[in-house]
NULO-166565 format. One record per residue (C-alpha): residue number from 1; y, z, x. Coordinates in nm, 2 decimals. Last residue first. Example, Ala and Ser with C-alpha at 12.3 -4.5 7.8 and 13.67 -1.06 7.14 Angstrom:
[2 [-0.11 0.71 1.37]]
[1 [-0.45 0.78 1.23]]
This chain:
[387 [0.25 -1.24 -5.92]]
[386 [0.02 -1.31 -5.69]]
[385 [-0.02 -1.64 -5.61]]
[384 [0.37 -1.73 -5.57]]
[383 [0.37 -1.53 -5.23]]
[382 [0.04 -1.58 -5.06]]
[381 [-0.13 -1.24 -5.01]]
[380 [-0.14 -1.11 -4.69]]
[379 [-0.48 -0.98 -4.54]]
[378 [-0.43 -0.68 -4.30]]
[377 [-0.73 -0.57 -4.08]]
[376 [-0.69 -0.21 -3.95]]
[375 [-0.89 -0.03 -3.67]]
[374 [-0.86 0.35 -3.62]]
[373 [-0.83 0.62 -3.36]]
[372 [-0.47 0.67 -3.44]]
[371 [-0.35 0.63 -3.04]]
[370 [-0.61 0.36 -3.02]]
[369 [-0.45 0.15 -3.32]]
[368 [-0.67 -0.20 -3.31]]
[367 [-0.45 -0.41 -3.54]]
[366 [-0.55 -0.72 -3.68]]
[365 [-0.35 -0.93 -3.89]]
[364 [-0.49 -1.21 -4.14]]
[363 [-0.29 -1.48 -4.28]]
[362 [-0.52 -1.79 -4.14]]
[361 [-0.77 -1.78 -4.43]]
[360 [-1.09 -1.98 -4.37]]
[359 [-1.10 -1.99 -4.01]]
[358 [-0.97 -1.64 -3.97]]
[357 [-1.25 -1.52 -4.20]]
[356 [-1.51 -1.77 -3.97]]
[355 [-1.36 -1.59 -3.65]]
[354 [-1.38 -1.26 -3.79]]
[353 [-1.74 -1.28 -3.86]]
[352 [-1.89 -1.48 -3.59]]
[351 [-1.94 -1.15 -3.34]]
[350 [-2.35 -1.26 -3.37]]
[349 [-2.47 -1.00 -3.62]]
[348 [-2.48 -1.23 -3.93]]
[347 [-2.38 -1.06 -4.21]]
[346 [-2.40 -1.09 -4.59]]
[345 [-2.57 -0.77 -4.63]]
[344 [-2.93 -0.65 -4.62]]
[343 [-3.13 -0.91 -4.34]]
[342 [-2.81 -0.89 -4.13]]
[341 [-2.80 -0.51 -4.21]]
[340 [-3.15 -0.44 -4.02]]
[339 [-3.02 -0.49 -3.68]]
[338 [-2.64 -0.40 -3.74]]
[337 [-2.75 -0.04 -3.82]]
[336 [-2.98 -0.03 -3.53]]
[335 [-2.69 -0.13 -3.30]]
[334 [-2.39 0.08 -3.44]]
[333 [-2.10 0.00 -3.18]]
[332 [-2.20 -0.33 -3.11]]
[331 [-1.94 -0.51 -2.87]]
[330 [-1.85 -0.83 -3.00]]
[329 [-1.64 -1.14 -2.84]]
[328 [-1.58 -1.40 -3.10]]
[327 [-1.27 -1.53 -3.01]]
[326 [-1.07 -1.34 -3.26]]
[325 [-1.28 -1.05 -3.12]]
[324 [-1.13 -1.13 -2.77]]
[323 [-0.77 -1.13 -2.91]]
[322 [-0.81 -0.79 -3.08]]
[321 [-0.92 -0.62 -2.79]]
[320 [-1.25 -0.50 -2.65]]
[319 [-1.19 -0.24 -2.39]]
[318 [-1.45 0.04 -2.50]]
[317 [-1.53 0.01 -2.88]]
[316 [-1.24 -0.12 -3.10]]
[315 [-1.04 0.18 -3.28]]
[314 [-1.25 0.43 -3.47]]
[313 [-1.22 0.48 -3.86]]
[312 [-1.17 0.18 -4.07]]
[311 [-0.86 0.04 -4.28]]
[310 [-0.85 -0.25 -4.48]]
[309 [-0.51 -0.33 -4.60]]
[308 [-0.48 -0.60 -4.83]]
[307 [-0.12 -0.74 -4.89]]
[306 [0.22 -0.85 -5.11]]
[305 [0.13 -0.66 -5.43]]
[304 [-0.03 -0.37 -5.24]]
[303 [-0.44 -0.33 -5.23]]
[302 [-0.55 -0.03 -4.97]]
[301 [-0.93 -0.01 -4.90]]
[300 [-0.95 0.32 -4.66]]
[299 [-1.30 0.39 -4.52]]
[298 [-1.37 0.76 -4.54]]
[297 [-1.35 1.00 -4.24]]
[296 [-1.61 1.22 -4.04]]
[295 [-1.57 1.04 -3.68]]
[294 [-1.91 0.96 -3.53]]
[293 [-1.98 0.70 -3.76]]
[292 [-1.73 0.45 -3.61]]
[291 [-1.72 0.14 -3.81]]
[290 [-1.90 -0.15 -3.73]]
[289 [-2.15 -0.19 -4.02]]
[288 [-1.93 -0.10 -4.30]]
[287 [-1.60 -0.24 -4.18]]
[286 [-1.73 -0.57 -4.07]]
[285 [-1.93 -0.62 -4.39]]
[284 [-1.57 -0.61 -4.58]]
[283 [-1.43 -0.82 -4.35]]
[282 [-1.69 -1.08 -4.33]]
[281 [-1.73 -1.09 -4.71]]
[280 [-1.38 -1.06 -4.83]]
[279 [-1.29 -1.35 -4.60]]
[278 [-1.58 -1.57 -4.74]]
[277 [-1.46 -1.51 -5.11]]
[276 [-1.14 -1.67 -5.04]]
[275 [-0.84 -1.47 -5.09]]
[274 [-0.65 -1.62 -5.42]]
[273 [-0.97 -1.60 -5.60]]
[272 [-1.05 -1.95 -5.70]]
[271 [-1.00 -2.07 -6.10]]
[270 [-1.21 -1.91 -6.41]]
[269 [-1.24 -2.29 -6.57]]
[268 [-1.11 -2.33 -6.93]]
[267 [-0.77 -2.46 -6.85]]
[266 [-0.90 -2.73 -6.60]]
[265 [-0.95 -2.72 -6.23]]
[264 [-0.67 -2.85 -6.00]]
[263 [-0.56 -2.53 -5.88]]
[262 [-0.62 -2.22 -6.11]]
[261 [-0.57 -1.94 -5.87]]
[260 [-0.73 -1.64 -5.96]]
[259 [-0.55 -1.30 -5.91]]
[258 [-0.69 -1.02 -5.73]]
[257 [-0.73 -0.65 -5.87]]
[256 [-1.10 -0.75 -6.01]]
[255 [-1.23 -0.93 -5.70]]
[254 [-1.12 -0.62 -5.46]]
[253 [-1.29 -0.36 -5.65]]
[252 [-1.60 -0.53 -5.69]]
[251 [-1.63 -0.64 -5.31]]
[250 [-1.59 -0.27 -5.24]]
[249 [-1.84 -0.18 -5.51]]
[248 [-2.10 -0.45 -5.37]]
[247 [-2.02 -0.34 -5.01]]
[246 [-2.08 0.04 -5.10]]
[245 [-2.41 -0.03 -5.30]]
[244 [-2.55 -0.25 -5.02]]
[243 [-2.48 0.01 -4.78]]
[242 [-2.61 0.31 -4.95]]
[241 [-2.41 0.48 -5.24]]
[240 [-2.02 0.55 -5.25]]
[239 [-1.71 0.39 -5.33]]
[238 [-1.41 0.65 -5.44]]
[237 [-1.22 0.43 -5.69]]
[236 [-0.81 0.38 -5.78]]
[235 [-0.61 0.14 -5.96]]
[234 [-0.27 0.05 -6.08]]
[233 [-0.10 0.34 -5.88]]
[232 [0.18 0.56 -5.92]]
[231 [0.32 0.88 -5.77]]
[230 [0.22 0.89 -5.43]]
[229 [0.37 0.54 -5.43]]
[228 [0.24 0.38 -5.06]]
[227 [0.47 0.04 -5.01]]
[226 [0.45 -0.31 -5.11]]
[225 [0.47 -0.27 -5.50]]
[224 [0.21 -0.18 -5.77]]
[223 [-0.02 0.01 -5.56]]
[222 [-0.39 -0.04 -5.57]]
[221 [-0.66 0.23 -5.43]]
[220 [-0.99 0.23 -5.27]]
[219 [-1.16 0.53 -5.11]]
[218 [-1.47 0.42 -4.93]]
[217 [-1.72 0.65 -4.87]]
[216 [-1.91 0.83 -4.53]]
[215 [-1.69 1.18 -4.56]]
[214 [-1.98 1.31 -4.77]]
[213 [-2.23 1.26 -4.50]]
[212 [-2.56 1.45 -4.63]]
[211 [-2.51 1.39 -5.02]]
[210 [-2.29 1.13 -4.94]]
[209 [-2.62 0.94 -4.81]]
[208 [-2.76 0.92 -5.24]]
[207 [-3.07 0.73 -5.28]]
[206 [-3.09 0.64 -4.89]]
[205 [-3.19 0.33 -4.78]]
[204 [-2.94 0.15 -4.54]]
[203 [-2.71 0.45 -4.48]]
[202 [-3.03 0.72 -4.43]]
[201 [-3.20 0.49 -4.23]]
[200 [-2.91 0.45 -4.00]]
[199 [-2.82 0.79 -4.00]]
[198 [-3.18 0.91 -3.89]]
[197 [-3.48 1.03 -4.13]]
[196 [-3.64 1.29 -3.95]]
[195 [-3.97 1.34 -3.74]]
[194 [-3.81 1.31 -3.41]]
[193 [-3.64 0.98 -3.49]]
[192 [-3.60 0.74 -3.82]]
[191 [-3.48 0.44 -3.89]]
[190 [-3.61 0.27 -3.54]]
[189 [-3.84 0.01 -3.72]]
[188 [-4.11 0.21 -3.56]]
[187 [-3.99 0.52 -3.71]]
[186 [-3.95 0.39 -4.04]]
[185 [-4.30 0.25 -4.04]]
[184 [-4.43 0.58 -3.91]]
[183 [-4.29 0.76 -4.23]]
[182 [-4.44 0.53 -4.43]]
[181 [-4.80 0.60 -4.27]]
[180 [-4.95 0.29 -4.17]]
[179 [-5.19 0.09 -4.30]]
[178 [-4.93 -0.23 -4.27]]
[177 [-5.13 -0.38 -4.57]]
[176 [-4.99 -0.13 -4.81]]
[175 [-4.66 -0.18 -4.71]]
[174 [-4.64 -0.51 -4.82]]
[173 [-4.64 -0.87 -4.61]]
[172 [-4.39 -1.10 -4.57]]
[171 [-4.22 -0.93 -4.27]]
[170 [-3.85 -0.95 -4.41]]
[169 [-3.88 -0.99 -4.78]]
[168 [-4.19 -0.75 -4.80]]
[167 [-4.00 -0.47 -4.56]]
[166 [-3.70 -0.53 -4.80]]
[165 [-3.87 -0.49 -5.13]]
[164 [-4.07 -0.18 -4.97]]
[163 [-3.72 -0.03 -4.87]]
[162 [-3.56 -0.10 -5.23]]
[161 [-3.91 0.07 -5.37]]
[160 [-3.88 0.34 -5.15]]
[159 [-3.51 0.47 -5.24]]
[158 [-3.46 0.75 -4.97]]
[157 [-3.41 1.10 -4.99]]
[156 [-3.78 1.19 -5.07]]
[155 [-3.87 1.03 -4.73]]
[154 [-3.65 1.31 -4.58]]
[153 [-3.34 1.42 -4.45]]
[152 [-3.25 1.75 -4.39]]
[151 [-3.10 1.71 -4.04]]
[150 [-2.96 1.35 -4.00]]
[149 [-3.13 1.25 -3.70]]
[148 [-2.90 1.05 -3.45]]
[147 [-3.00 0.69 -3.42]]
[146 [-2.68 0.55 -3.62]]
[145 [-2.40 0.75 -3.41]]
[144 [-2.54 0.58 -3.10]]
[143 [-2.60 0.78 -2.77]]
[142 [-2.60 0.68 -2.42]]
[141 [-2.42 0.33 -2.43]]
[140 [-2.13 0.45 -2.23]]
[139 [-1.88 0.44 -2.53]]
[138 [-2.16 0.63 -2.75]]
[137 [-2.17 0.89 -2.47]]
[136 [-1.75 0.90 -2.50]]
[135 [-1.76 0.89 -2.86]]
[134 [-2.05 1.18 -2.86]]
[133 [-1.78 1.39 -2.65]]
[132 [-1.51 1.33 -2.91]]
[131 [-1.74 1.42 -3.19]]
[130 [-1.82 1.75 -3.03]]
[129 [-1.46 1.85 -2.96]]
[128 [-1.41 2.03 -2.65]]
[127 [-1.28 1.74 -2.39]]
[126 [-1.01 1.92 -2.10]]
[125 [-0.68 1.76 -2.10]]
[124 [-0.50 1.57 -1.86]]
[123 [-0.13 1.51 -1.76]]
[122 [0.05 1.21 -1.75]]
[121 [-0.03 1.09 -2.11]]
[120 [-0.33 1.29 -2.19]]
[119 [-0.61 1.16 -1.94]]
[118 [-0.96 1.28 -1.98]]
[117 [-1.15 1.57 -1.87]]
[116 [-1.54 1.67 -1.93]]
[115 [-1.63 2.00 -1.82]]
[114 [-2.01 2.06 -1.68]]
[113 [-1.91 2.28 -1.43]]
[112 [-1.95 2.07 -1.14]]
[111 [-1.69 1.82 -1.28]]
[110 [-1.80 1.57 -1.56]]
[109 [-1.78 1.21 -1.58]]
[108 [-1.83 1.03 -1.92]]
[107 [-1.88 0.74 -1.84]]
[106 [-2.12 0.55 -1.59]]
[105 [-1.89 0.24 -1.52]]
[104 [-1.59 0.48 -1.40]]
[103 [-1.25 0.35 -1.35]]
[102 [-1.15 0.31 -0.99]]
[101 [-1.01 0.64 -0.83]]
[100 [-0.75 0.54 -0.58]]
[99 [-0.64 0.85 -0.35]]
[98 [-0.25 0.75 -0.18]]
[97 [-0.19 1.03 0.12]]
[96 [0.18 1.01 0.20]]
[95 [0.33 1.05 0.56]]
[94 [0.65 1.21 0.60]]
[93 [1.03 1.18 0.50]]
[92 [1.12 0.84 0.62]]
[91 [0.75 0.68 0.50]]
[90 [0.44 0.62 0.61]]
[89 [0.17 0.56 0.39]]
[88 [-0.20 0.68 0.43]]
[87 [-0.49 0.54 0.22]]
[86 [-0.79 0.71 0.03]]
[85 [-1.02 0.51 -0.15]]
[84 [-1.25 0.70 -0.43]]
[83 [-1.62 0.63 -0.48]]
[82 [-1.77 0.81 -0.77]]
[81 [-2.09 1.09 -0.80]]
[80 [-2.21 1.15 -1.14]]
[79 [-2.10 1.42 -1.18]]
[78 [-1.80 1.51 -0.96]]
[77 [-1.81 1.78 -0.79]]
[76 [-2.03 1.71 -0.49]]
[75 [-1.97 1.32 -0.41]]
[74 [-1.64 1.30 -0.50]]
[73 [-1.52 1.62 -0.46]]
[72 [-1.65 1.66 -0.11]]
[71 [-1.51 1.32 0.02]]
[70 [-1.15 1.45 -0.14]]
[69 [-1.16 1.75 0.08]]
[68 [-1.30 1.58 0.37]]
[67 [-1.01 1.32 0.33]]
[66 [-0.77 1.62 0.26]]
[65 [-0.83 1.83 0.59]]
[64 [-0.85 1.50 0.80]]
[63 [-0.46 1.44 0.68]]
[62 [-0.34 1.77 0.63]]
[61 [-0.39 1.80 1.00]]
[60 [-0.13 1.47 1.03]]
[59 [0.14 1.72 0.85]]
[58 [0.21 1.57 0.47]]
[57 [0.51 1.48 0.31]]
[56 [0.76 1.60 0.04]]
[55 [0.83 1.30 -0.11]]
[54 [1.04 1.35 -0.41]]
[53 [0.88 1.19 -0.75]]
[52 [0.98 1.51 -0.98]]
[51 [0.66 1.64 -0.98]]
[50 [0.62 1.66 -0.56]]
[49 [0.50 1.42 -0.35]]
[48 [0.26 1.44 -0.07]]
[47 [-0.05 1.34 -0.23]]
[46 [-0.04 1.06 -0.47]]
[45 [-0.37 1.04 -0.72]]
[44 [-0.40 0.70 -0.81]]
[43 [-0.56 0.54 -1.13]]
[42 [-0.86 0.47 -1.30]]
[41 [-0.88 0.32 -1.69]]
[40 [-0.98 0.66 -1.83]]
[39 [-1.27 0.87 -1.78]]
[38 [-1.28 0.80 -1.38]]
[37 [-0.90 0.91 -1.43]]
[36 [-0.97 1.22 -1.57]]
[35 [-1.28 1.29 -1.34]]
[34 [-1.04 1.24 -1.02]]
[33 [-0.80 1.48 -1.15]]
[32 [-1.09 1.74 -1.23]]
[31 [-1.26 1.70 -0.91]]
[30 [-0.89 1.76 -0.72]]
[29 [-0.88 2.10 -0.88]]
[28 [-1.22 2.21 -0.79]]
[27 [-1.17 2.09 -0.44]]
[26 [-0.91 2.38 -0.40]]
[25 [-0.64 2.31 -0.10]]
[24 [-0.44 2.05 -0.23]]
[23 [-0.08 1.93 -0.18]]
[22 [0.25 1.81 -0.30]]
[21 [0.08 1.62 -0.61]]
[20 [0.19 1.31 -0.80]]
[19 [-0.06 1.16 -1.09]]
[18 [-0.01 0.79 -1.15]]
[17 [-0.24 0.58 -1.40]]
[16 [-0.15 0.77 -1.71]]
[15 [0.19 0.82 -1.62]]
[14 [0.39 1.00 -1.34]]
[13 [0.73 0.87 -1.25]]
[12 [0.90 0.52 -1.24]]
[11 [1.08 0.59 -0.91]]
[10 [0.76 0.72 -0.75]]
[9 [0.55 0.38 -0.81]]
[8 [0.86 0.20 -0.68]]
[7 [0.88 0.39 -0.37]]
[6 [0.50 0.32 -0.32]]
[5 [0.56 -0.04 -0.34]]
[4 [0.83 -0.06 -0.08]]
[3 [0.62 0.15 0.15]]
[2 [0.33 -0.09 0.13]]
[1 [0.01 0.01 0.00]]
């Protein structure tokens, strides 16, 4: 790093990727800073600088000691170990050490006491919420919400007739022909685990999944204007059931609250929906299959005079961006759910849903709200077609 580049960083001040420290003497303190950066997008710890960005400088004997401290922290106090790089920059006010911590490939990282640290603006914080920890393990591919057992859920809580029909349709044989206990069939299909029905099995075939997961509903509401009106609405419904039932309920709710356009058809023809059917199919299924099931919150479906908003819990996984999903790039958050949903819902599982919706209807905005931890799709209703 050139001195000019260092001075520019110091002038801008601390942020989520740059941390200033006058010195380090405690290996655990250094390890915590490394863990937080490795769990984020990586960054630099600049030693020999105070919080105001003023260079206090290091002595030559500090450099050797700090290099050993960095090596010990990275190999022994960060789990799994990381490989930071150090660089010494000479300035008029003394030596400065720049420790570069790459973004980790094996998140989440922990210190030697098992604590997970993440960046919180220019500072760091310890992760204590179970849901946040689970999301971090999910992002690393170590655990998926849809594969976790649901305590108390048994075969008696499932619609076995629906499952039989699904099994026969997909595998072209009856359950009786398999000659395996029904529970074992569920486990073989990844719908049960460790003696219990998992979340995928419950959401796909449960008689009443909300008995065990009451937050996993869709809250739908129609407002008469272009803004939320807490005192007045035109239609409202809490939509529950298994995924197929929720999809049908959400689609029916939107359908009955959209206008139909006559076009070139005759007076006795029903007309086409103002939003193409394929758009609603792709986006509603996307919300059900790809939402973050580690978050105990409902899907929200708002219909305004000028737009439809579909808000799913959880931002896009990992570093997936709206631009990437517009091009068809996908990252499976609930792979078990998706593998079966492609045989139950109008879902293909190829990452083509949103591109297909955009091709059919251009007036769609996609917003990945990482701070609010939610994903929002806005479908704009064309003026003159919804009055």
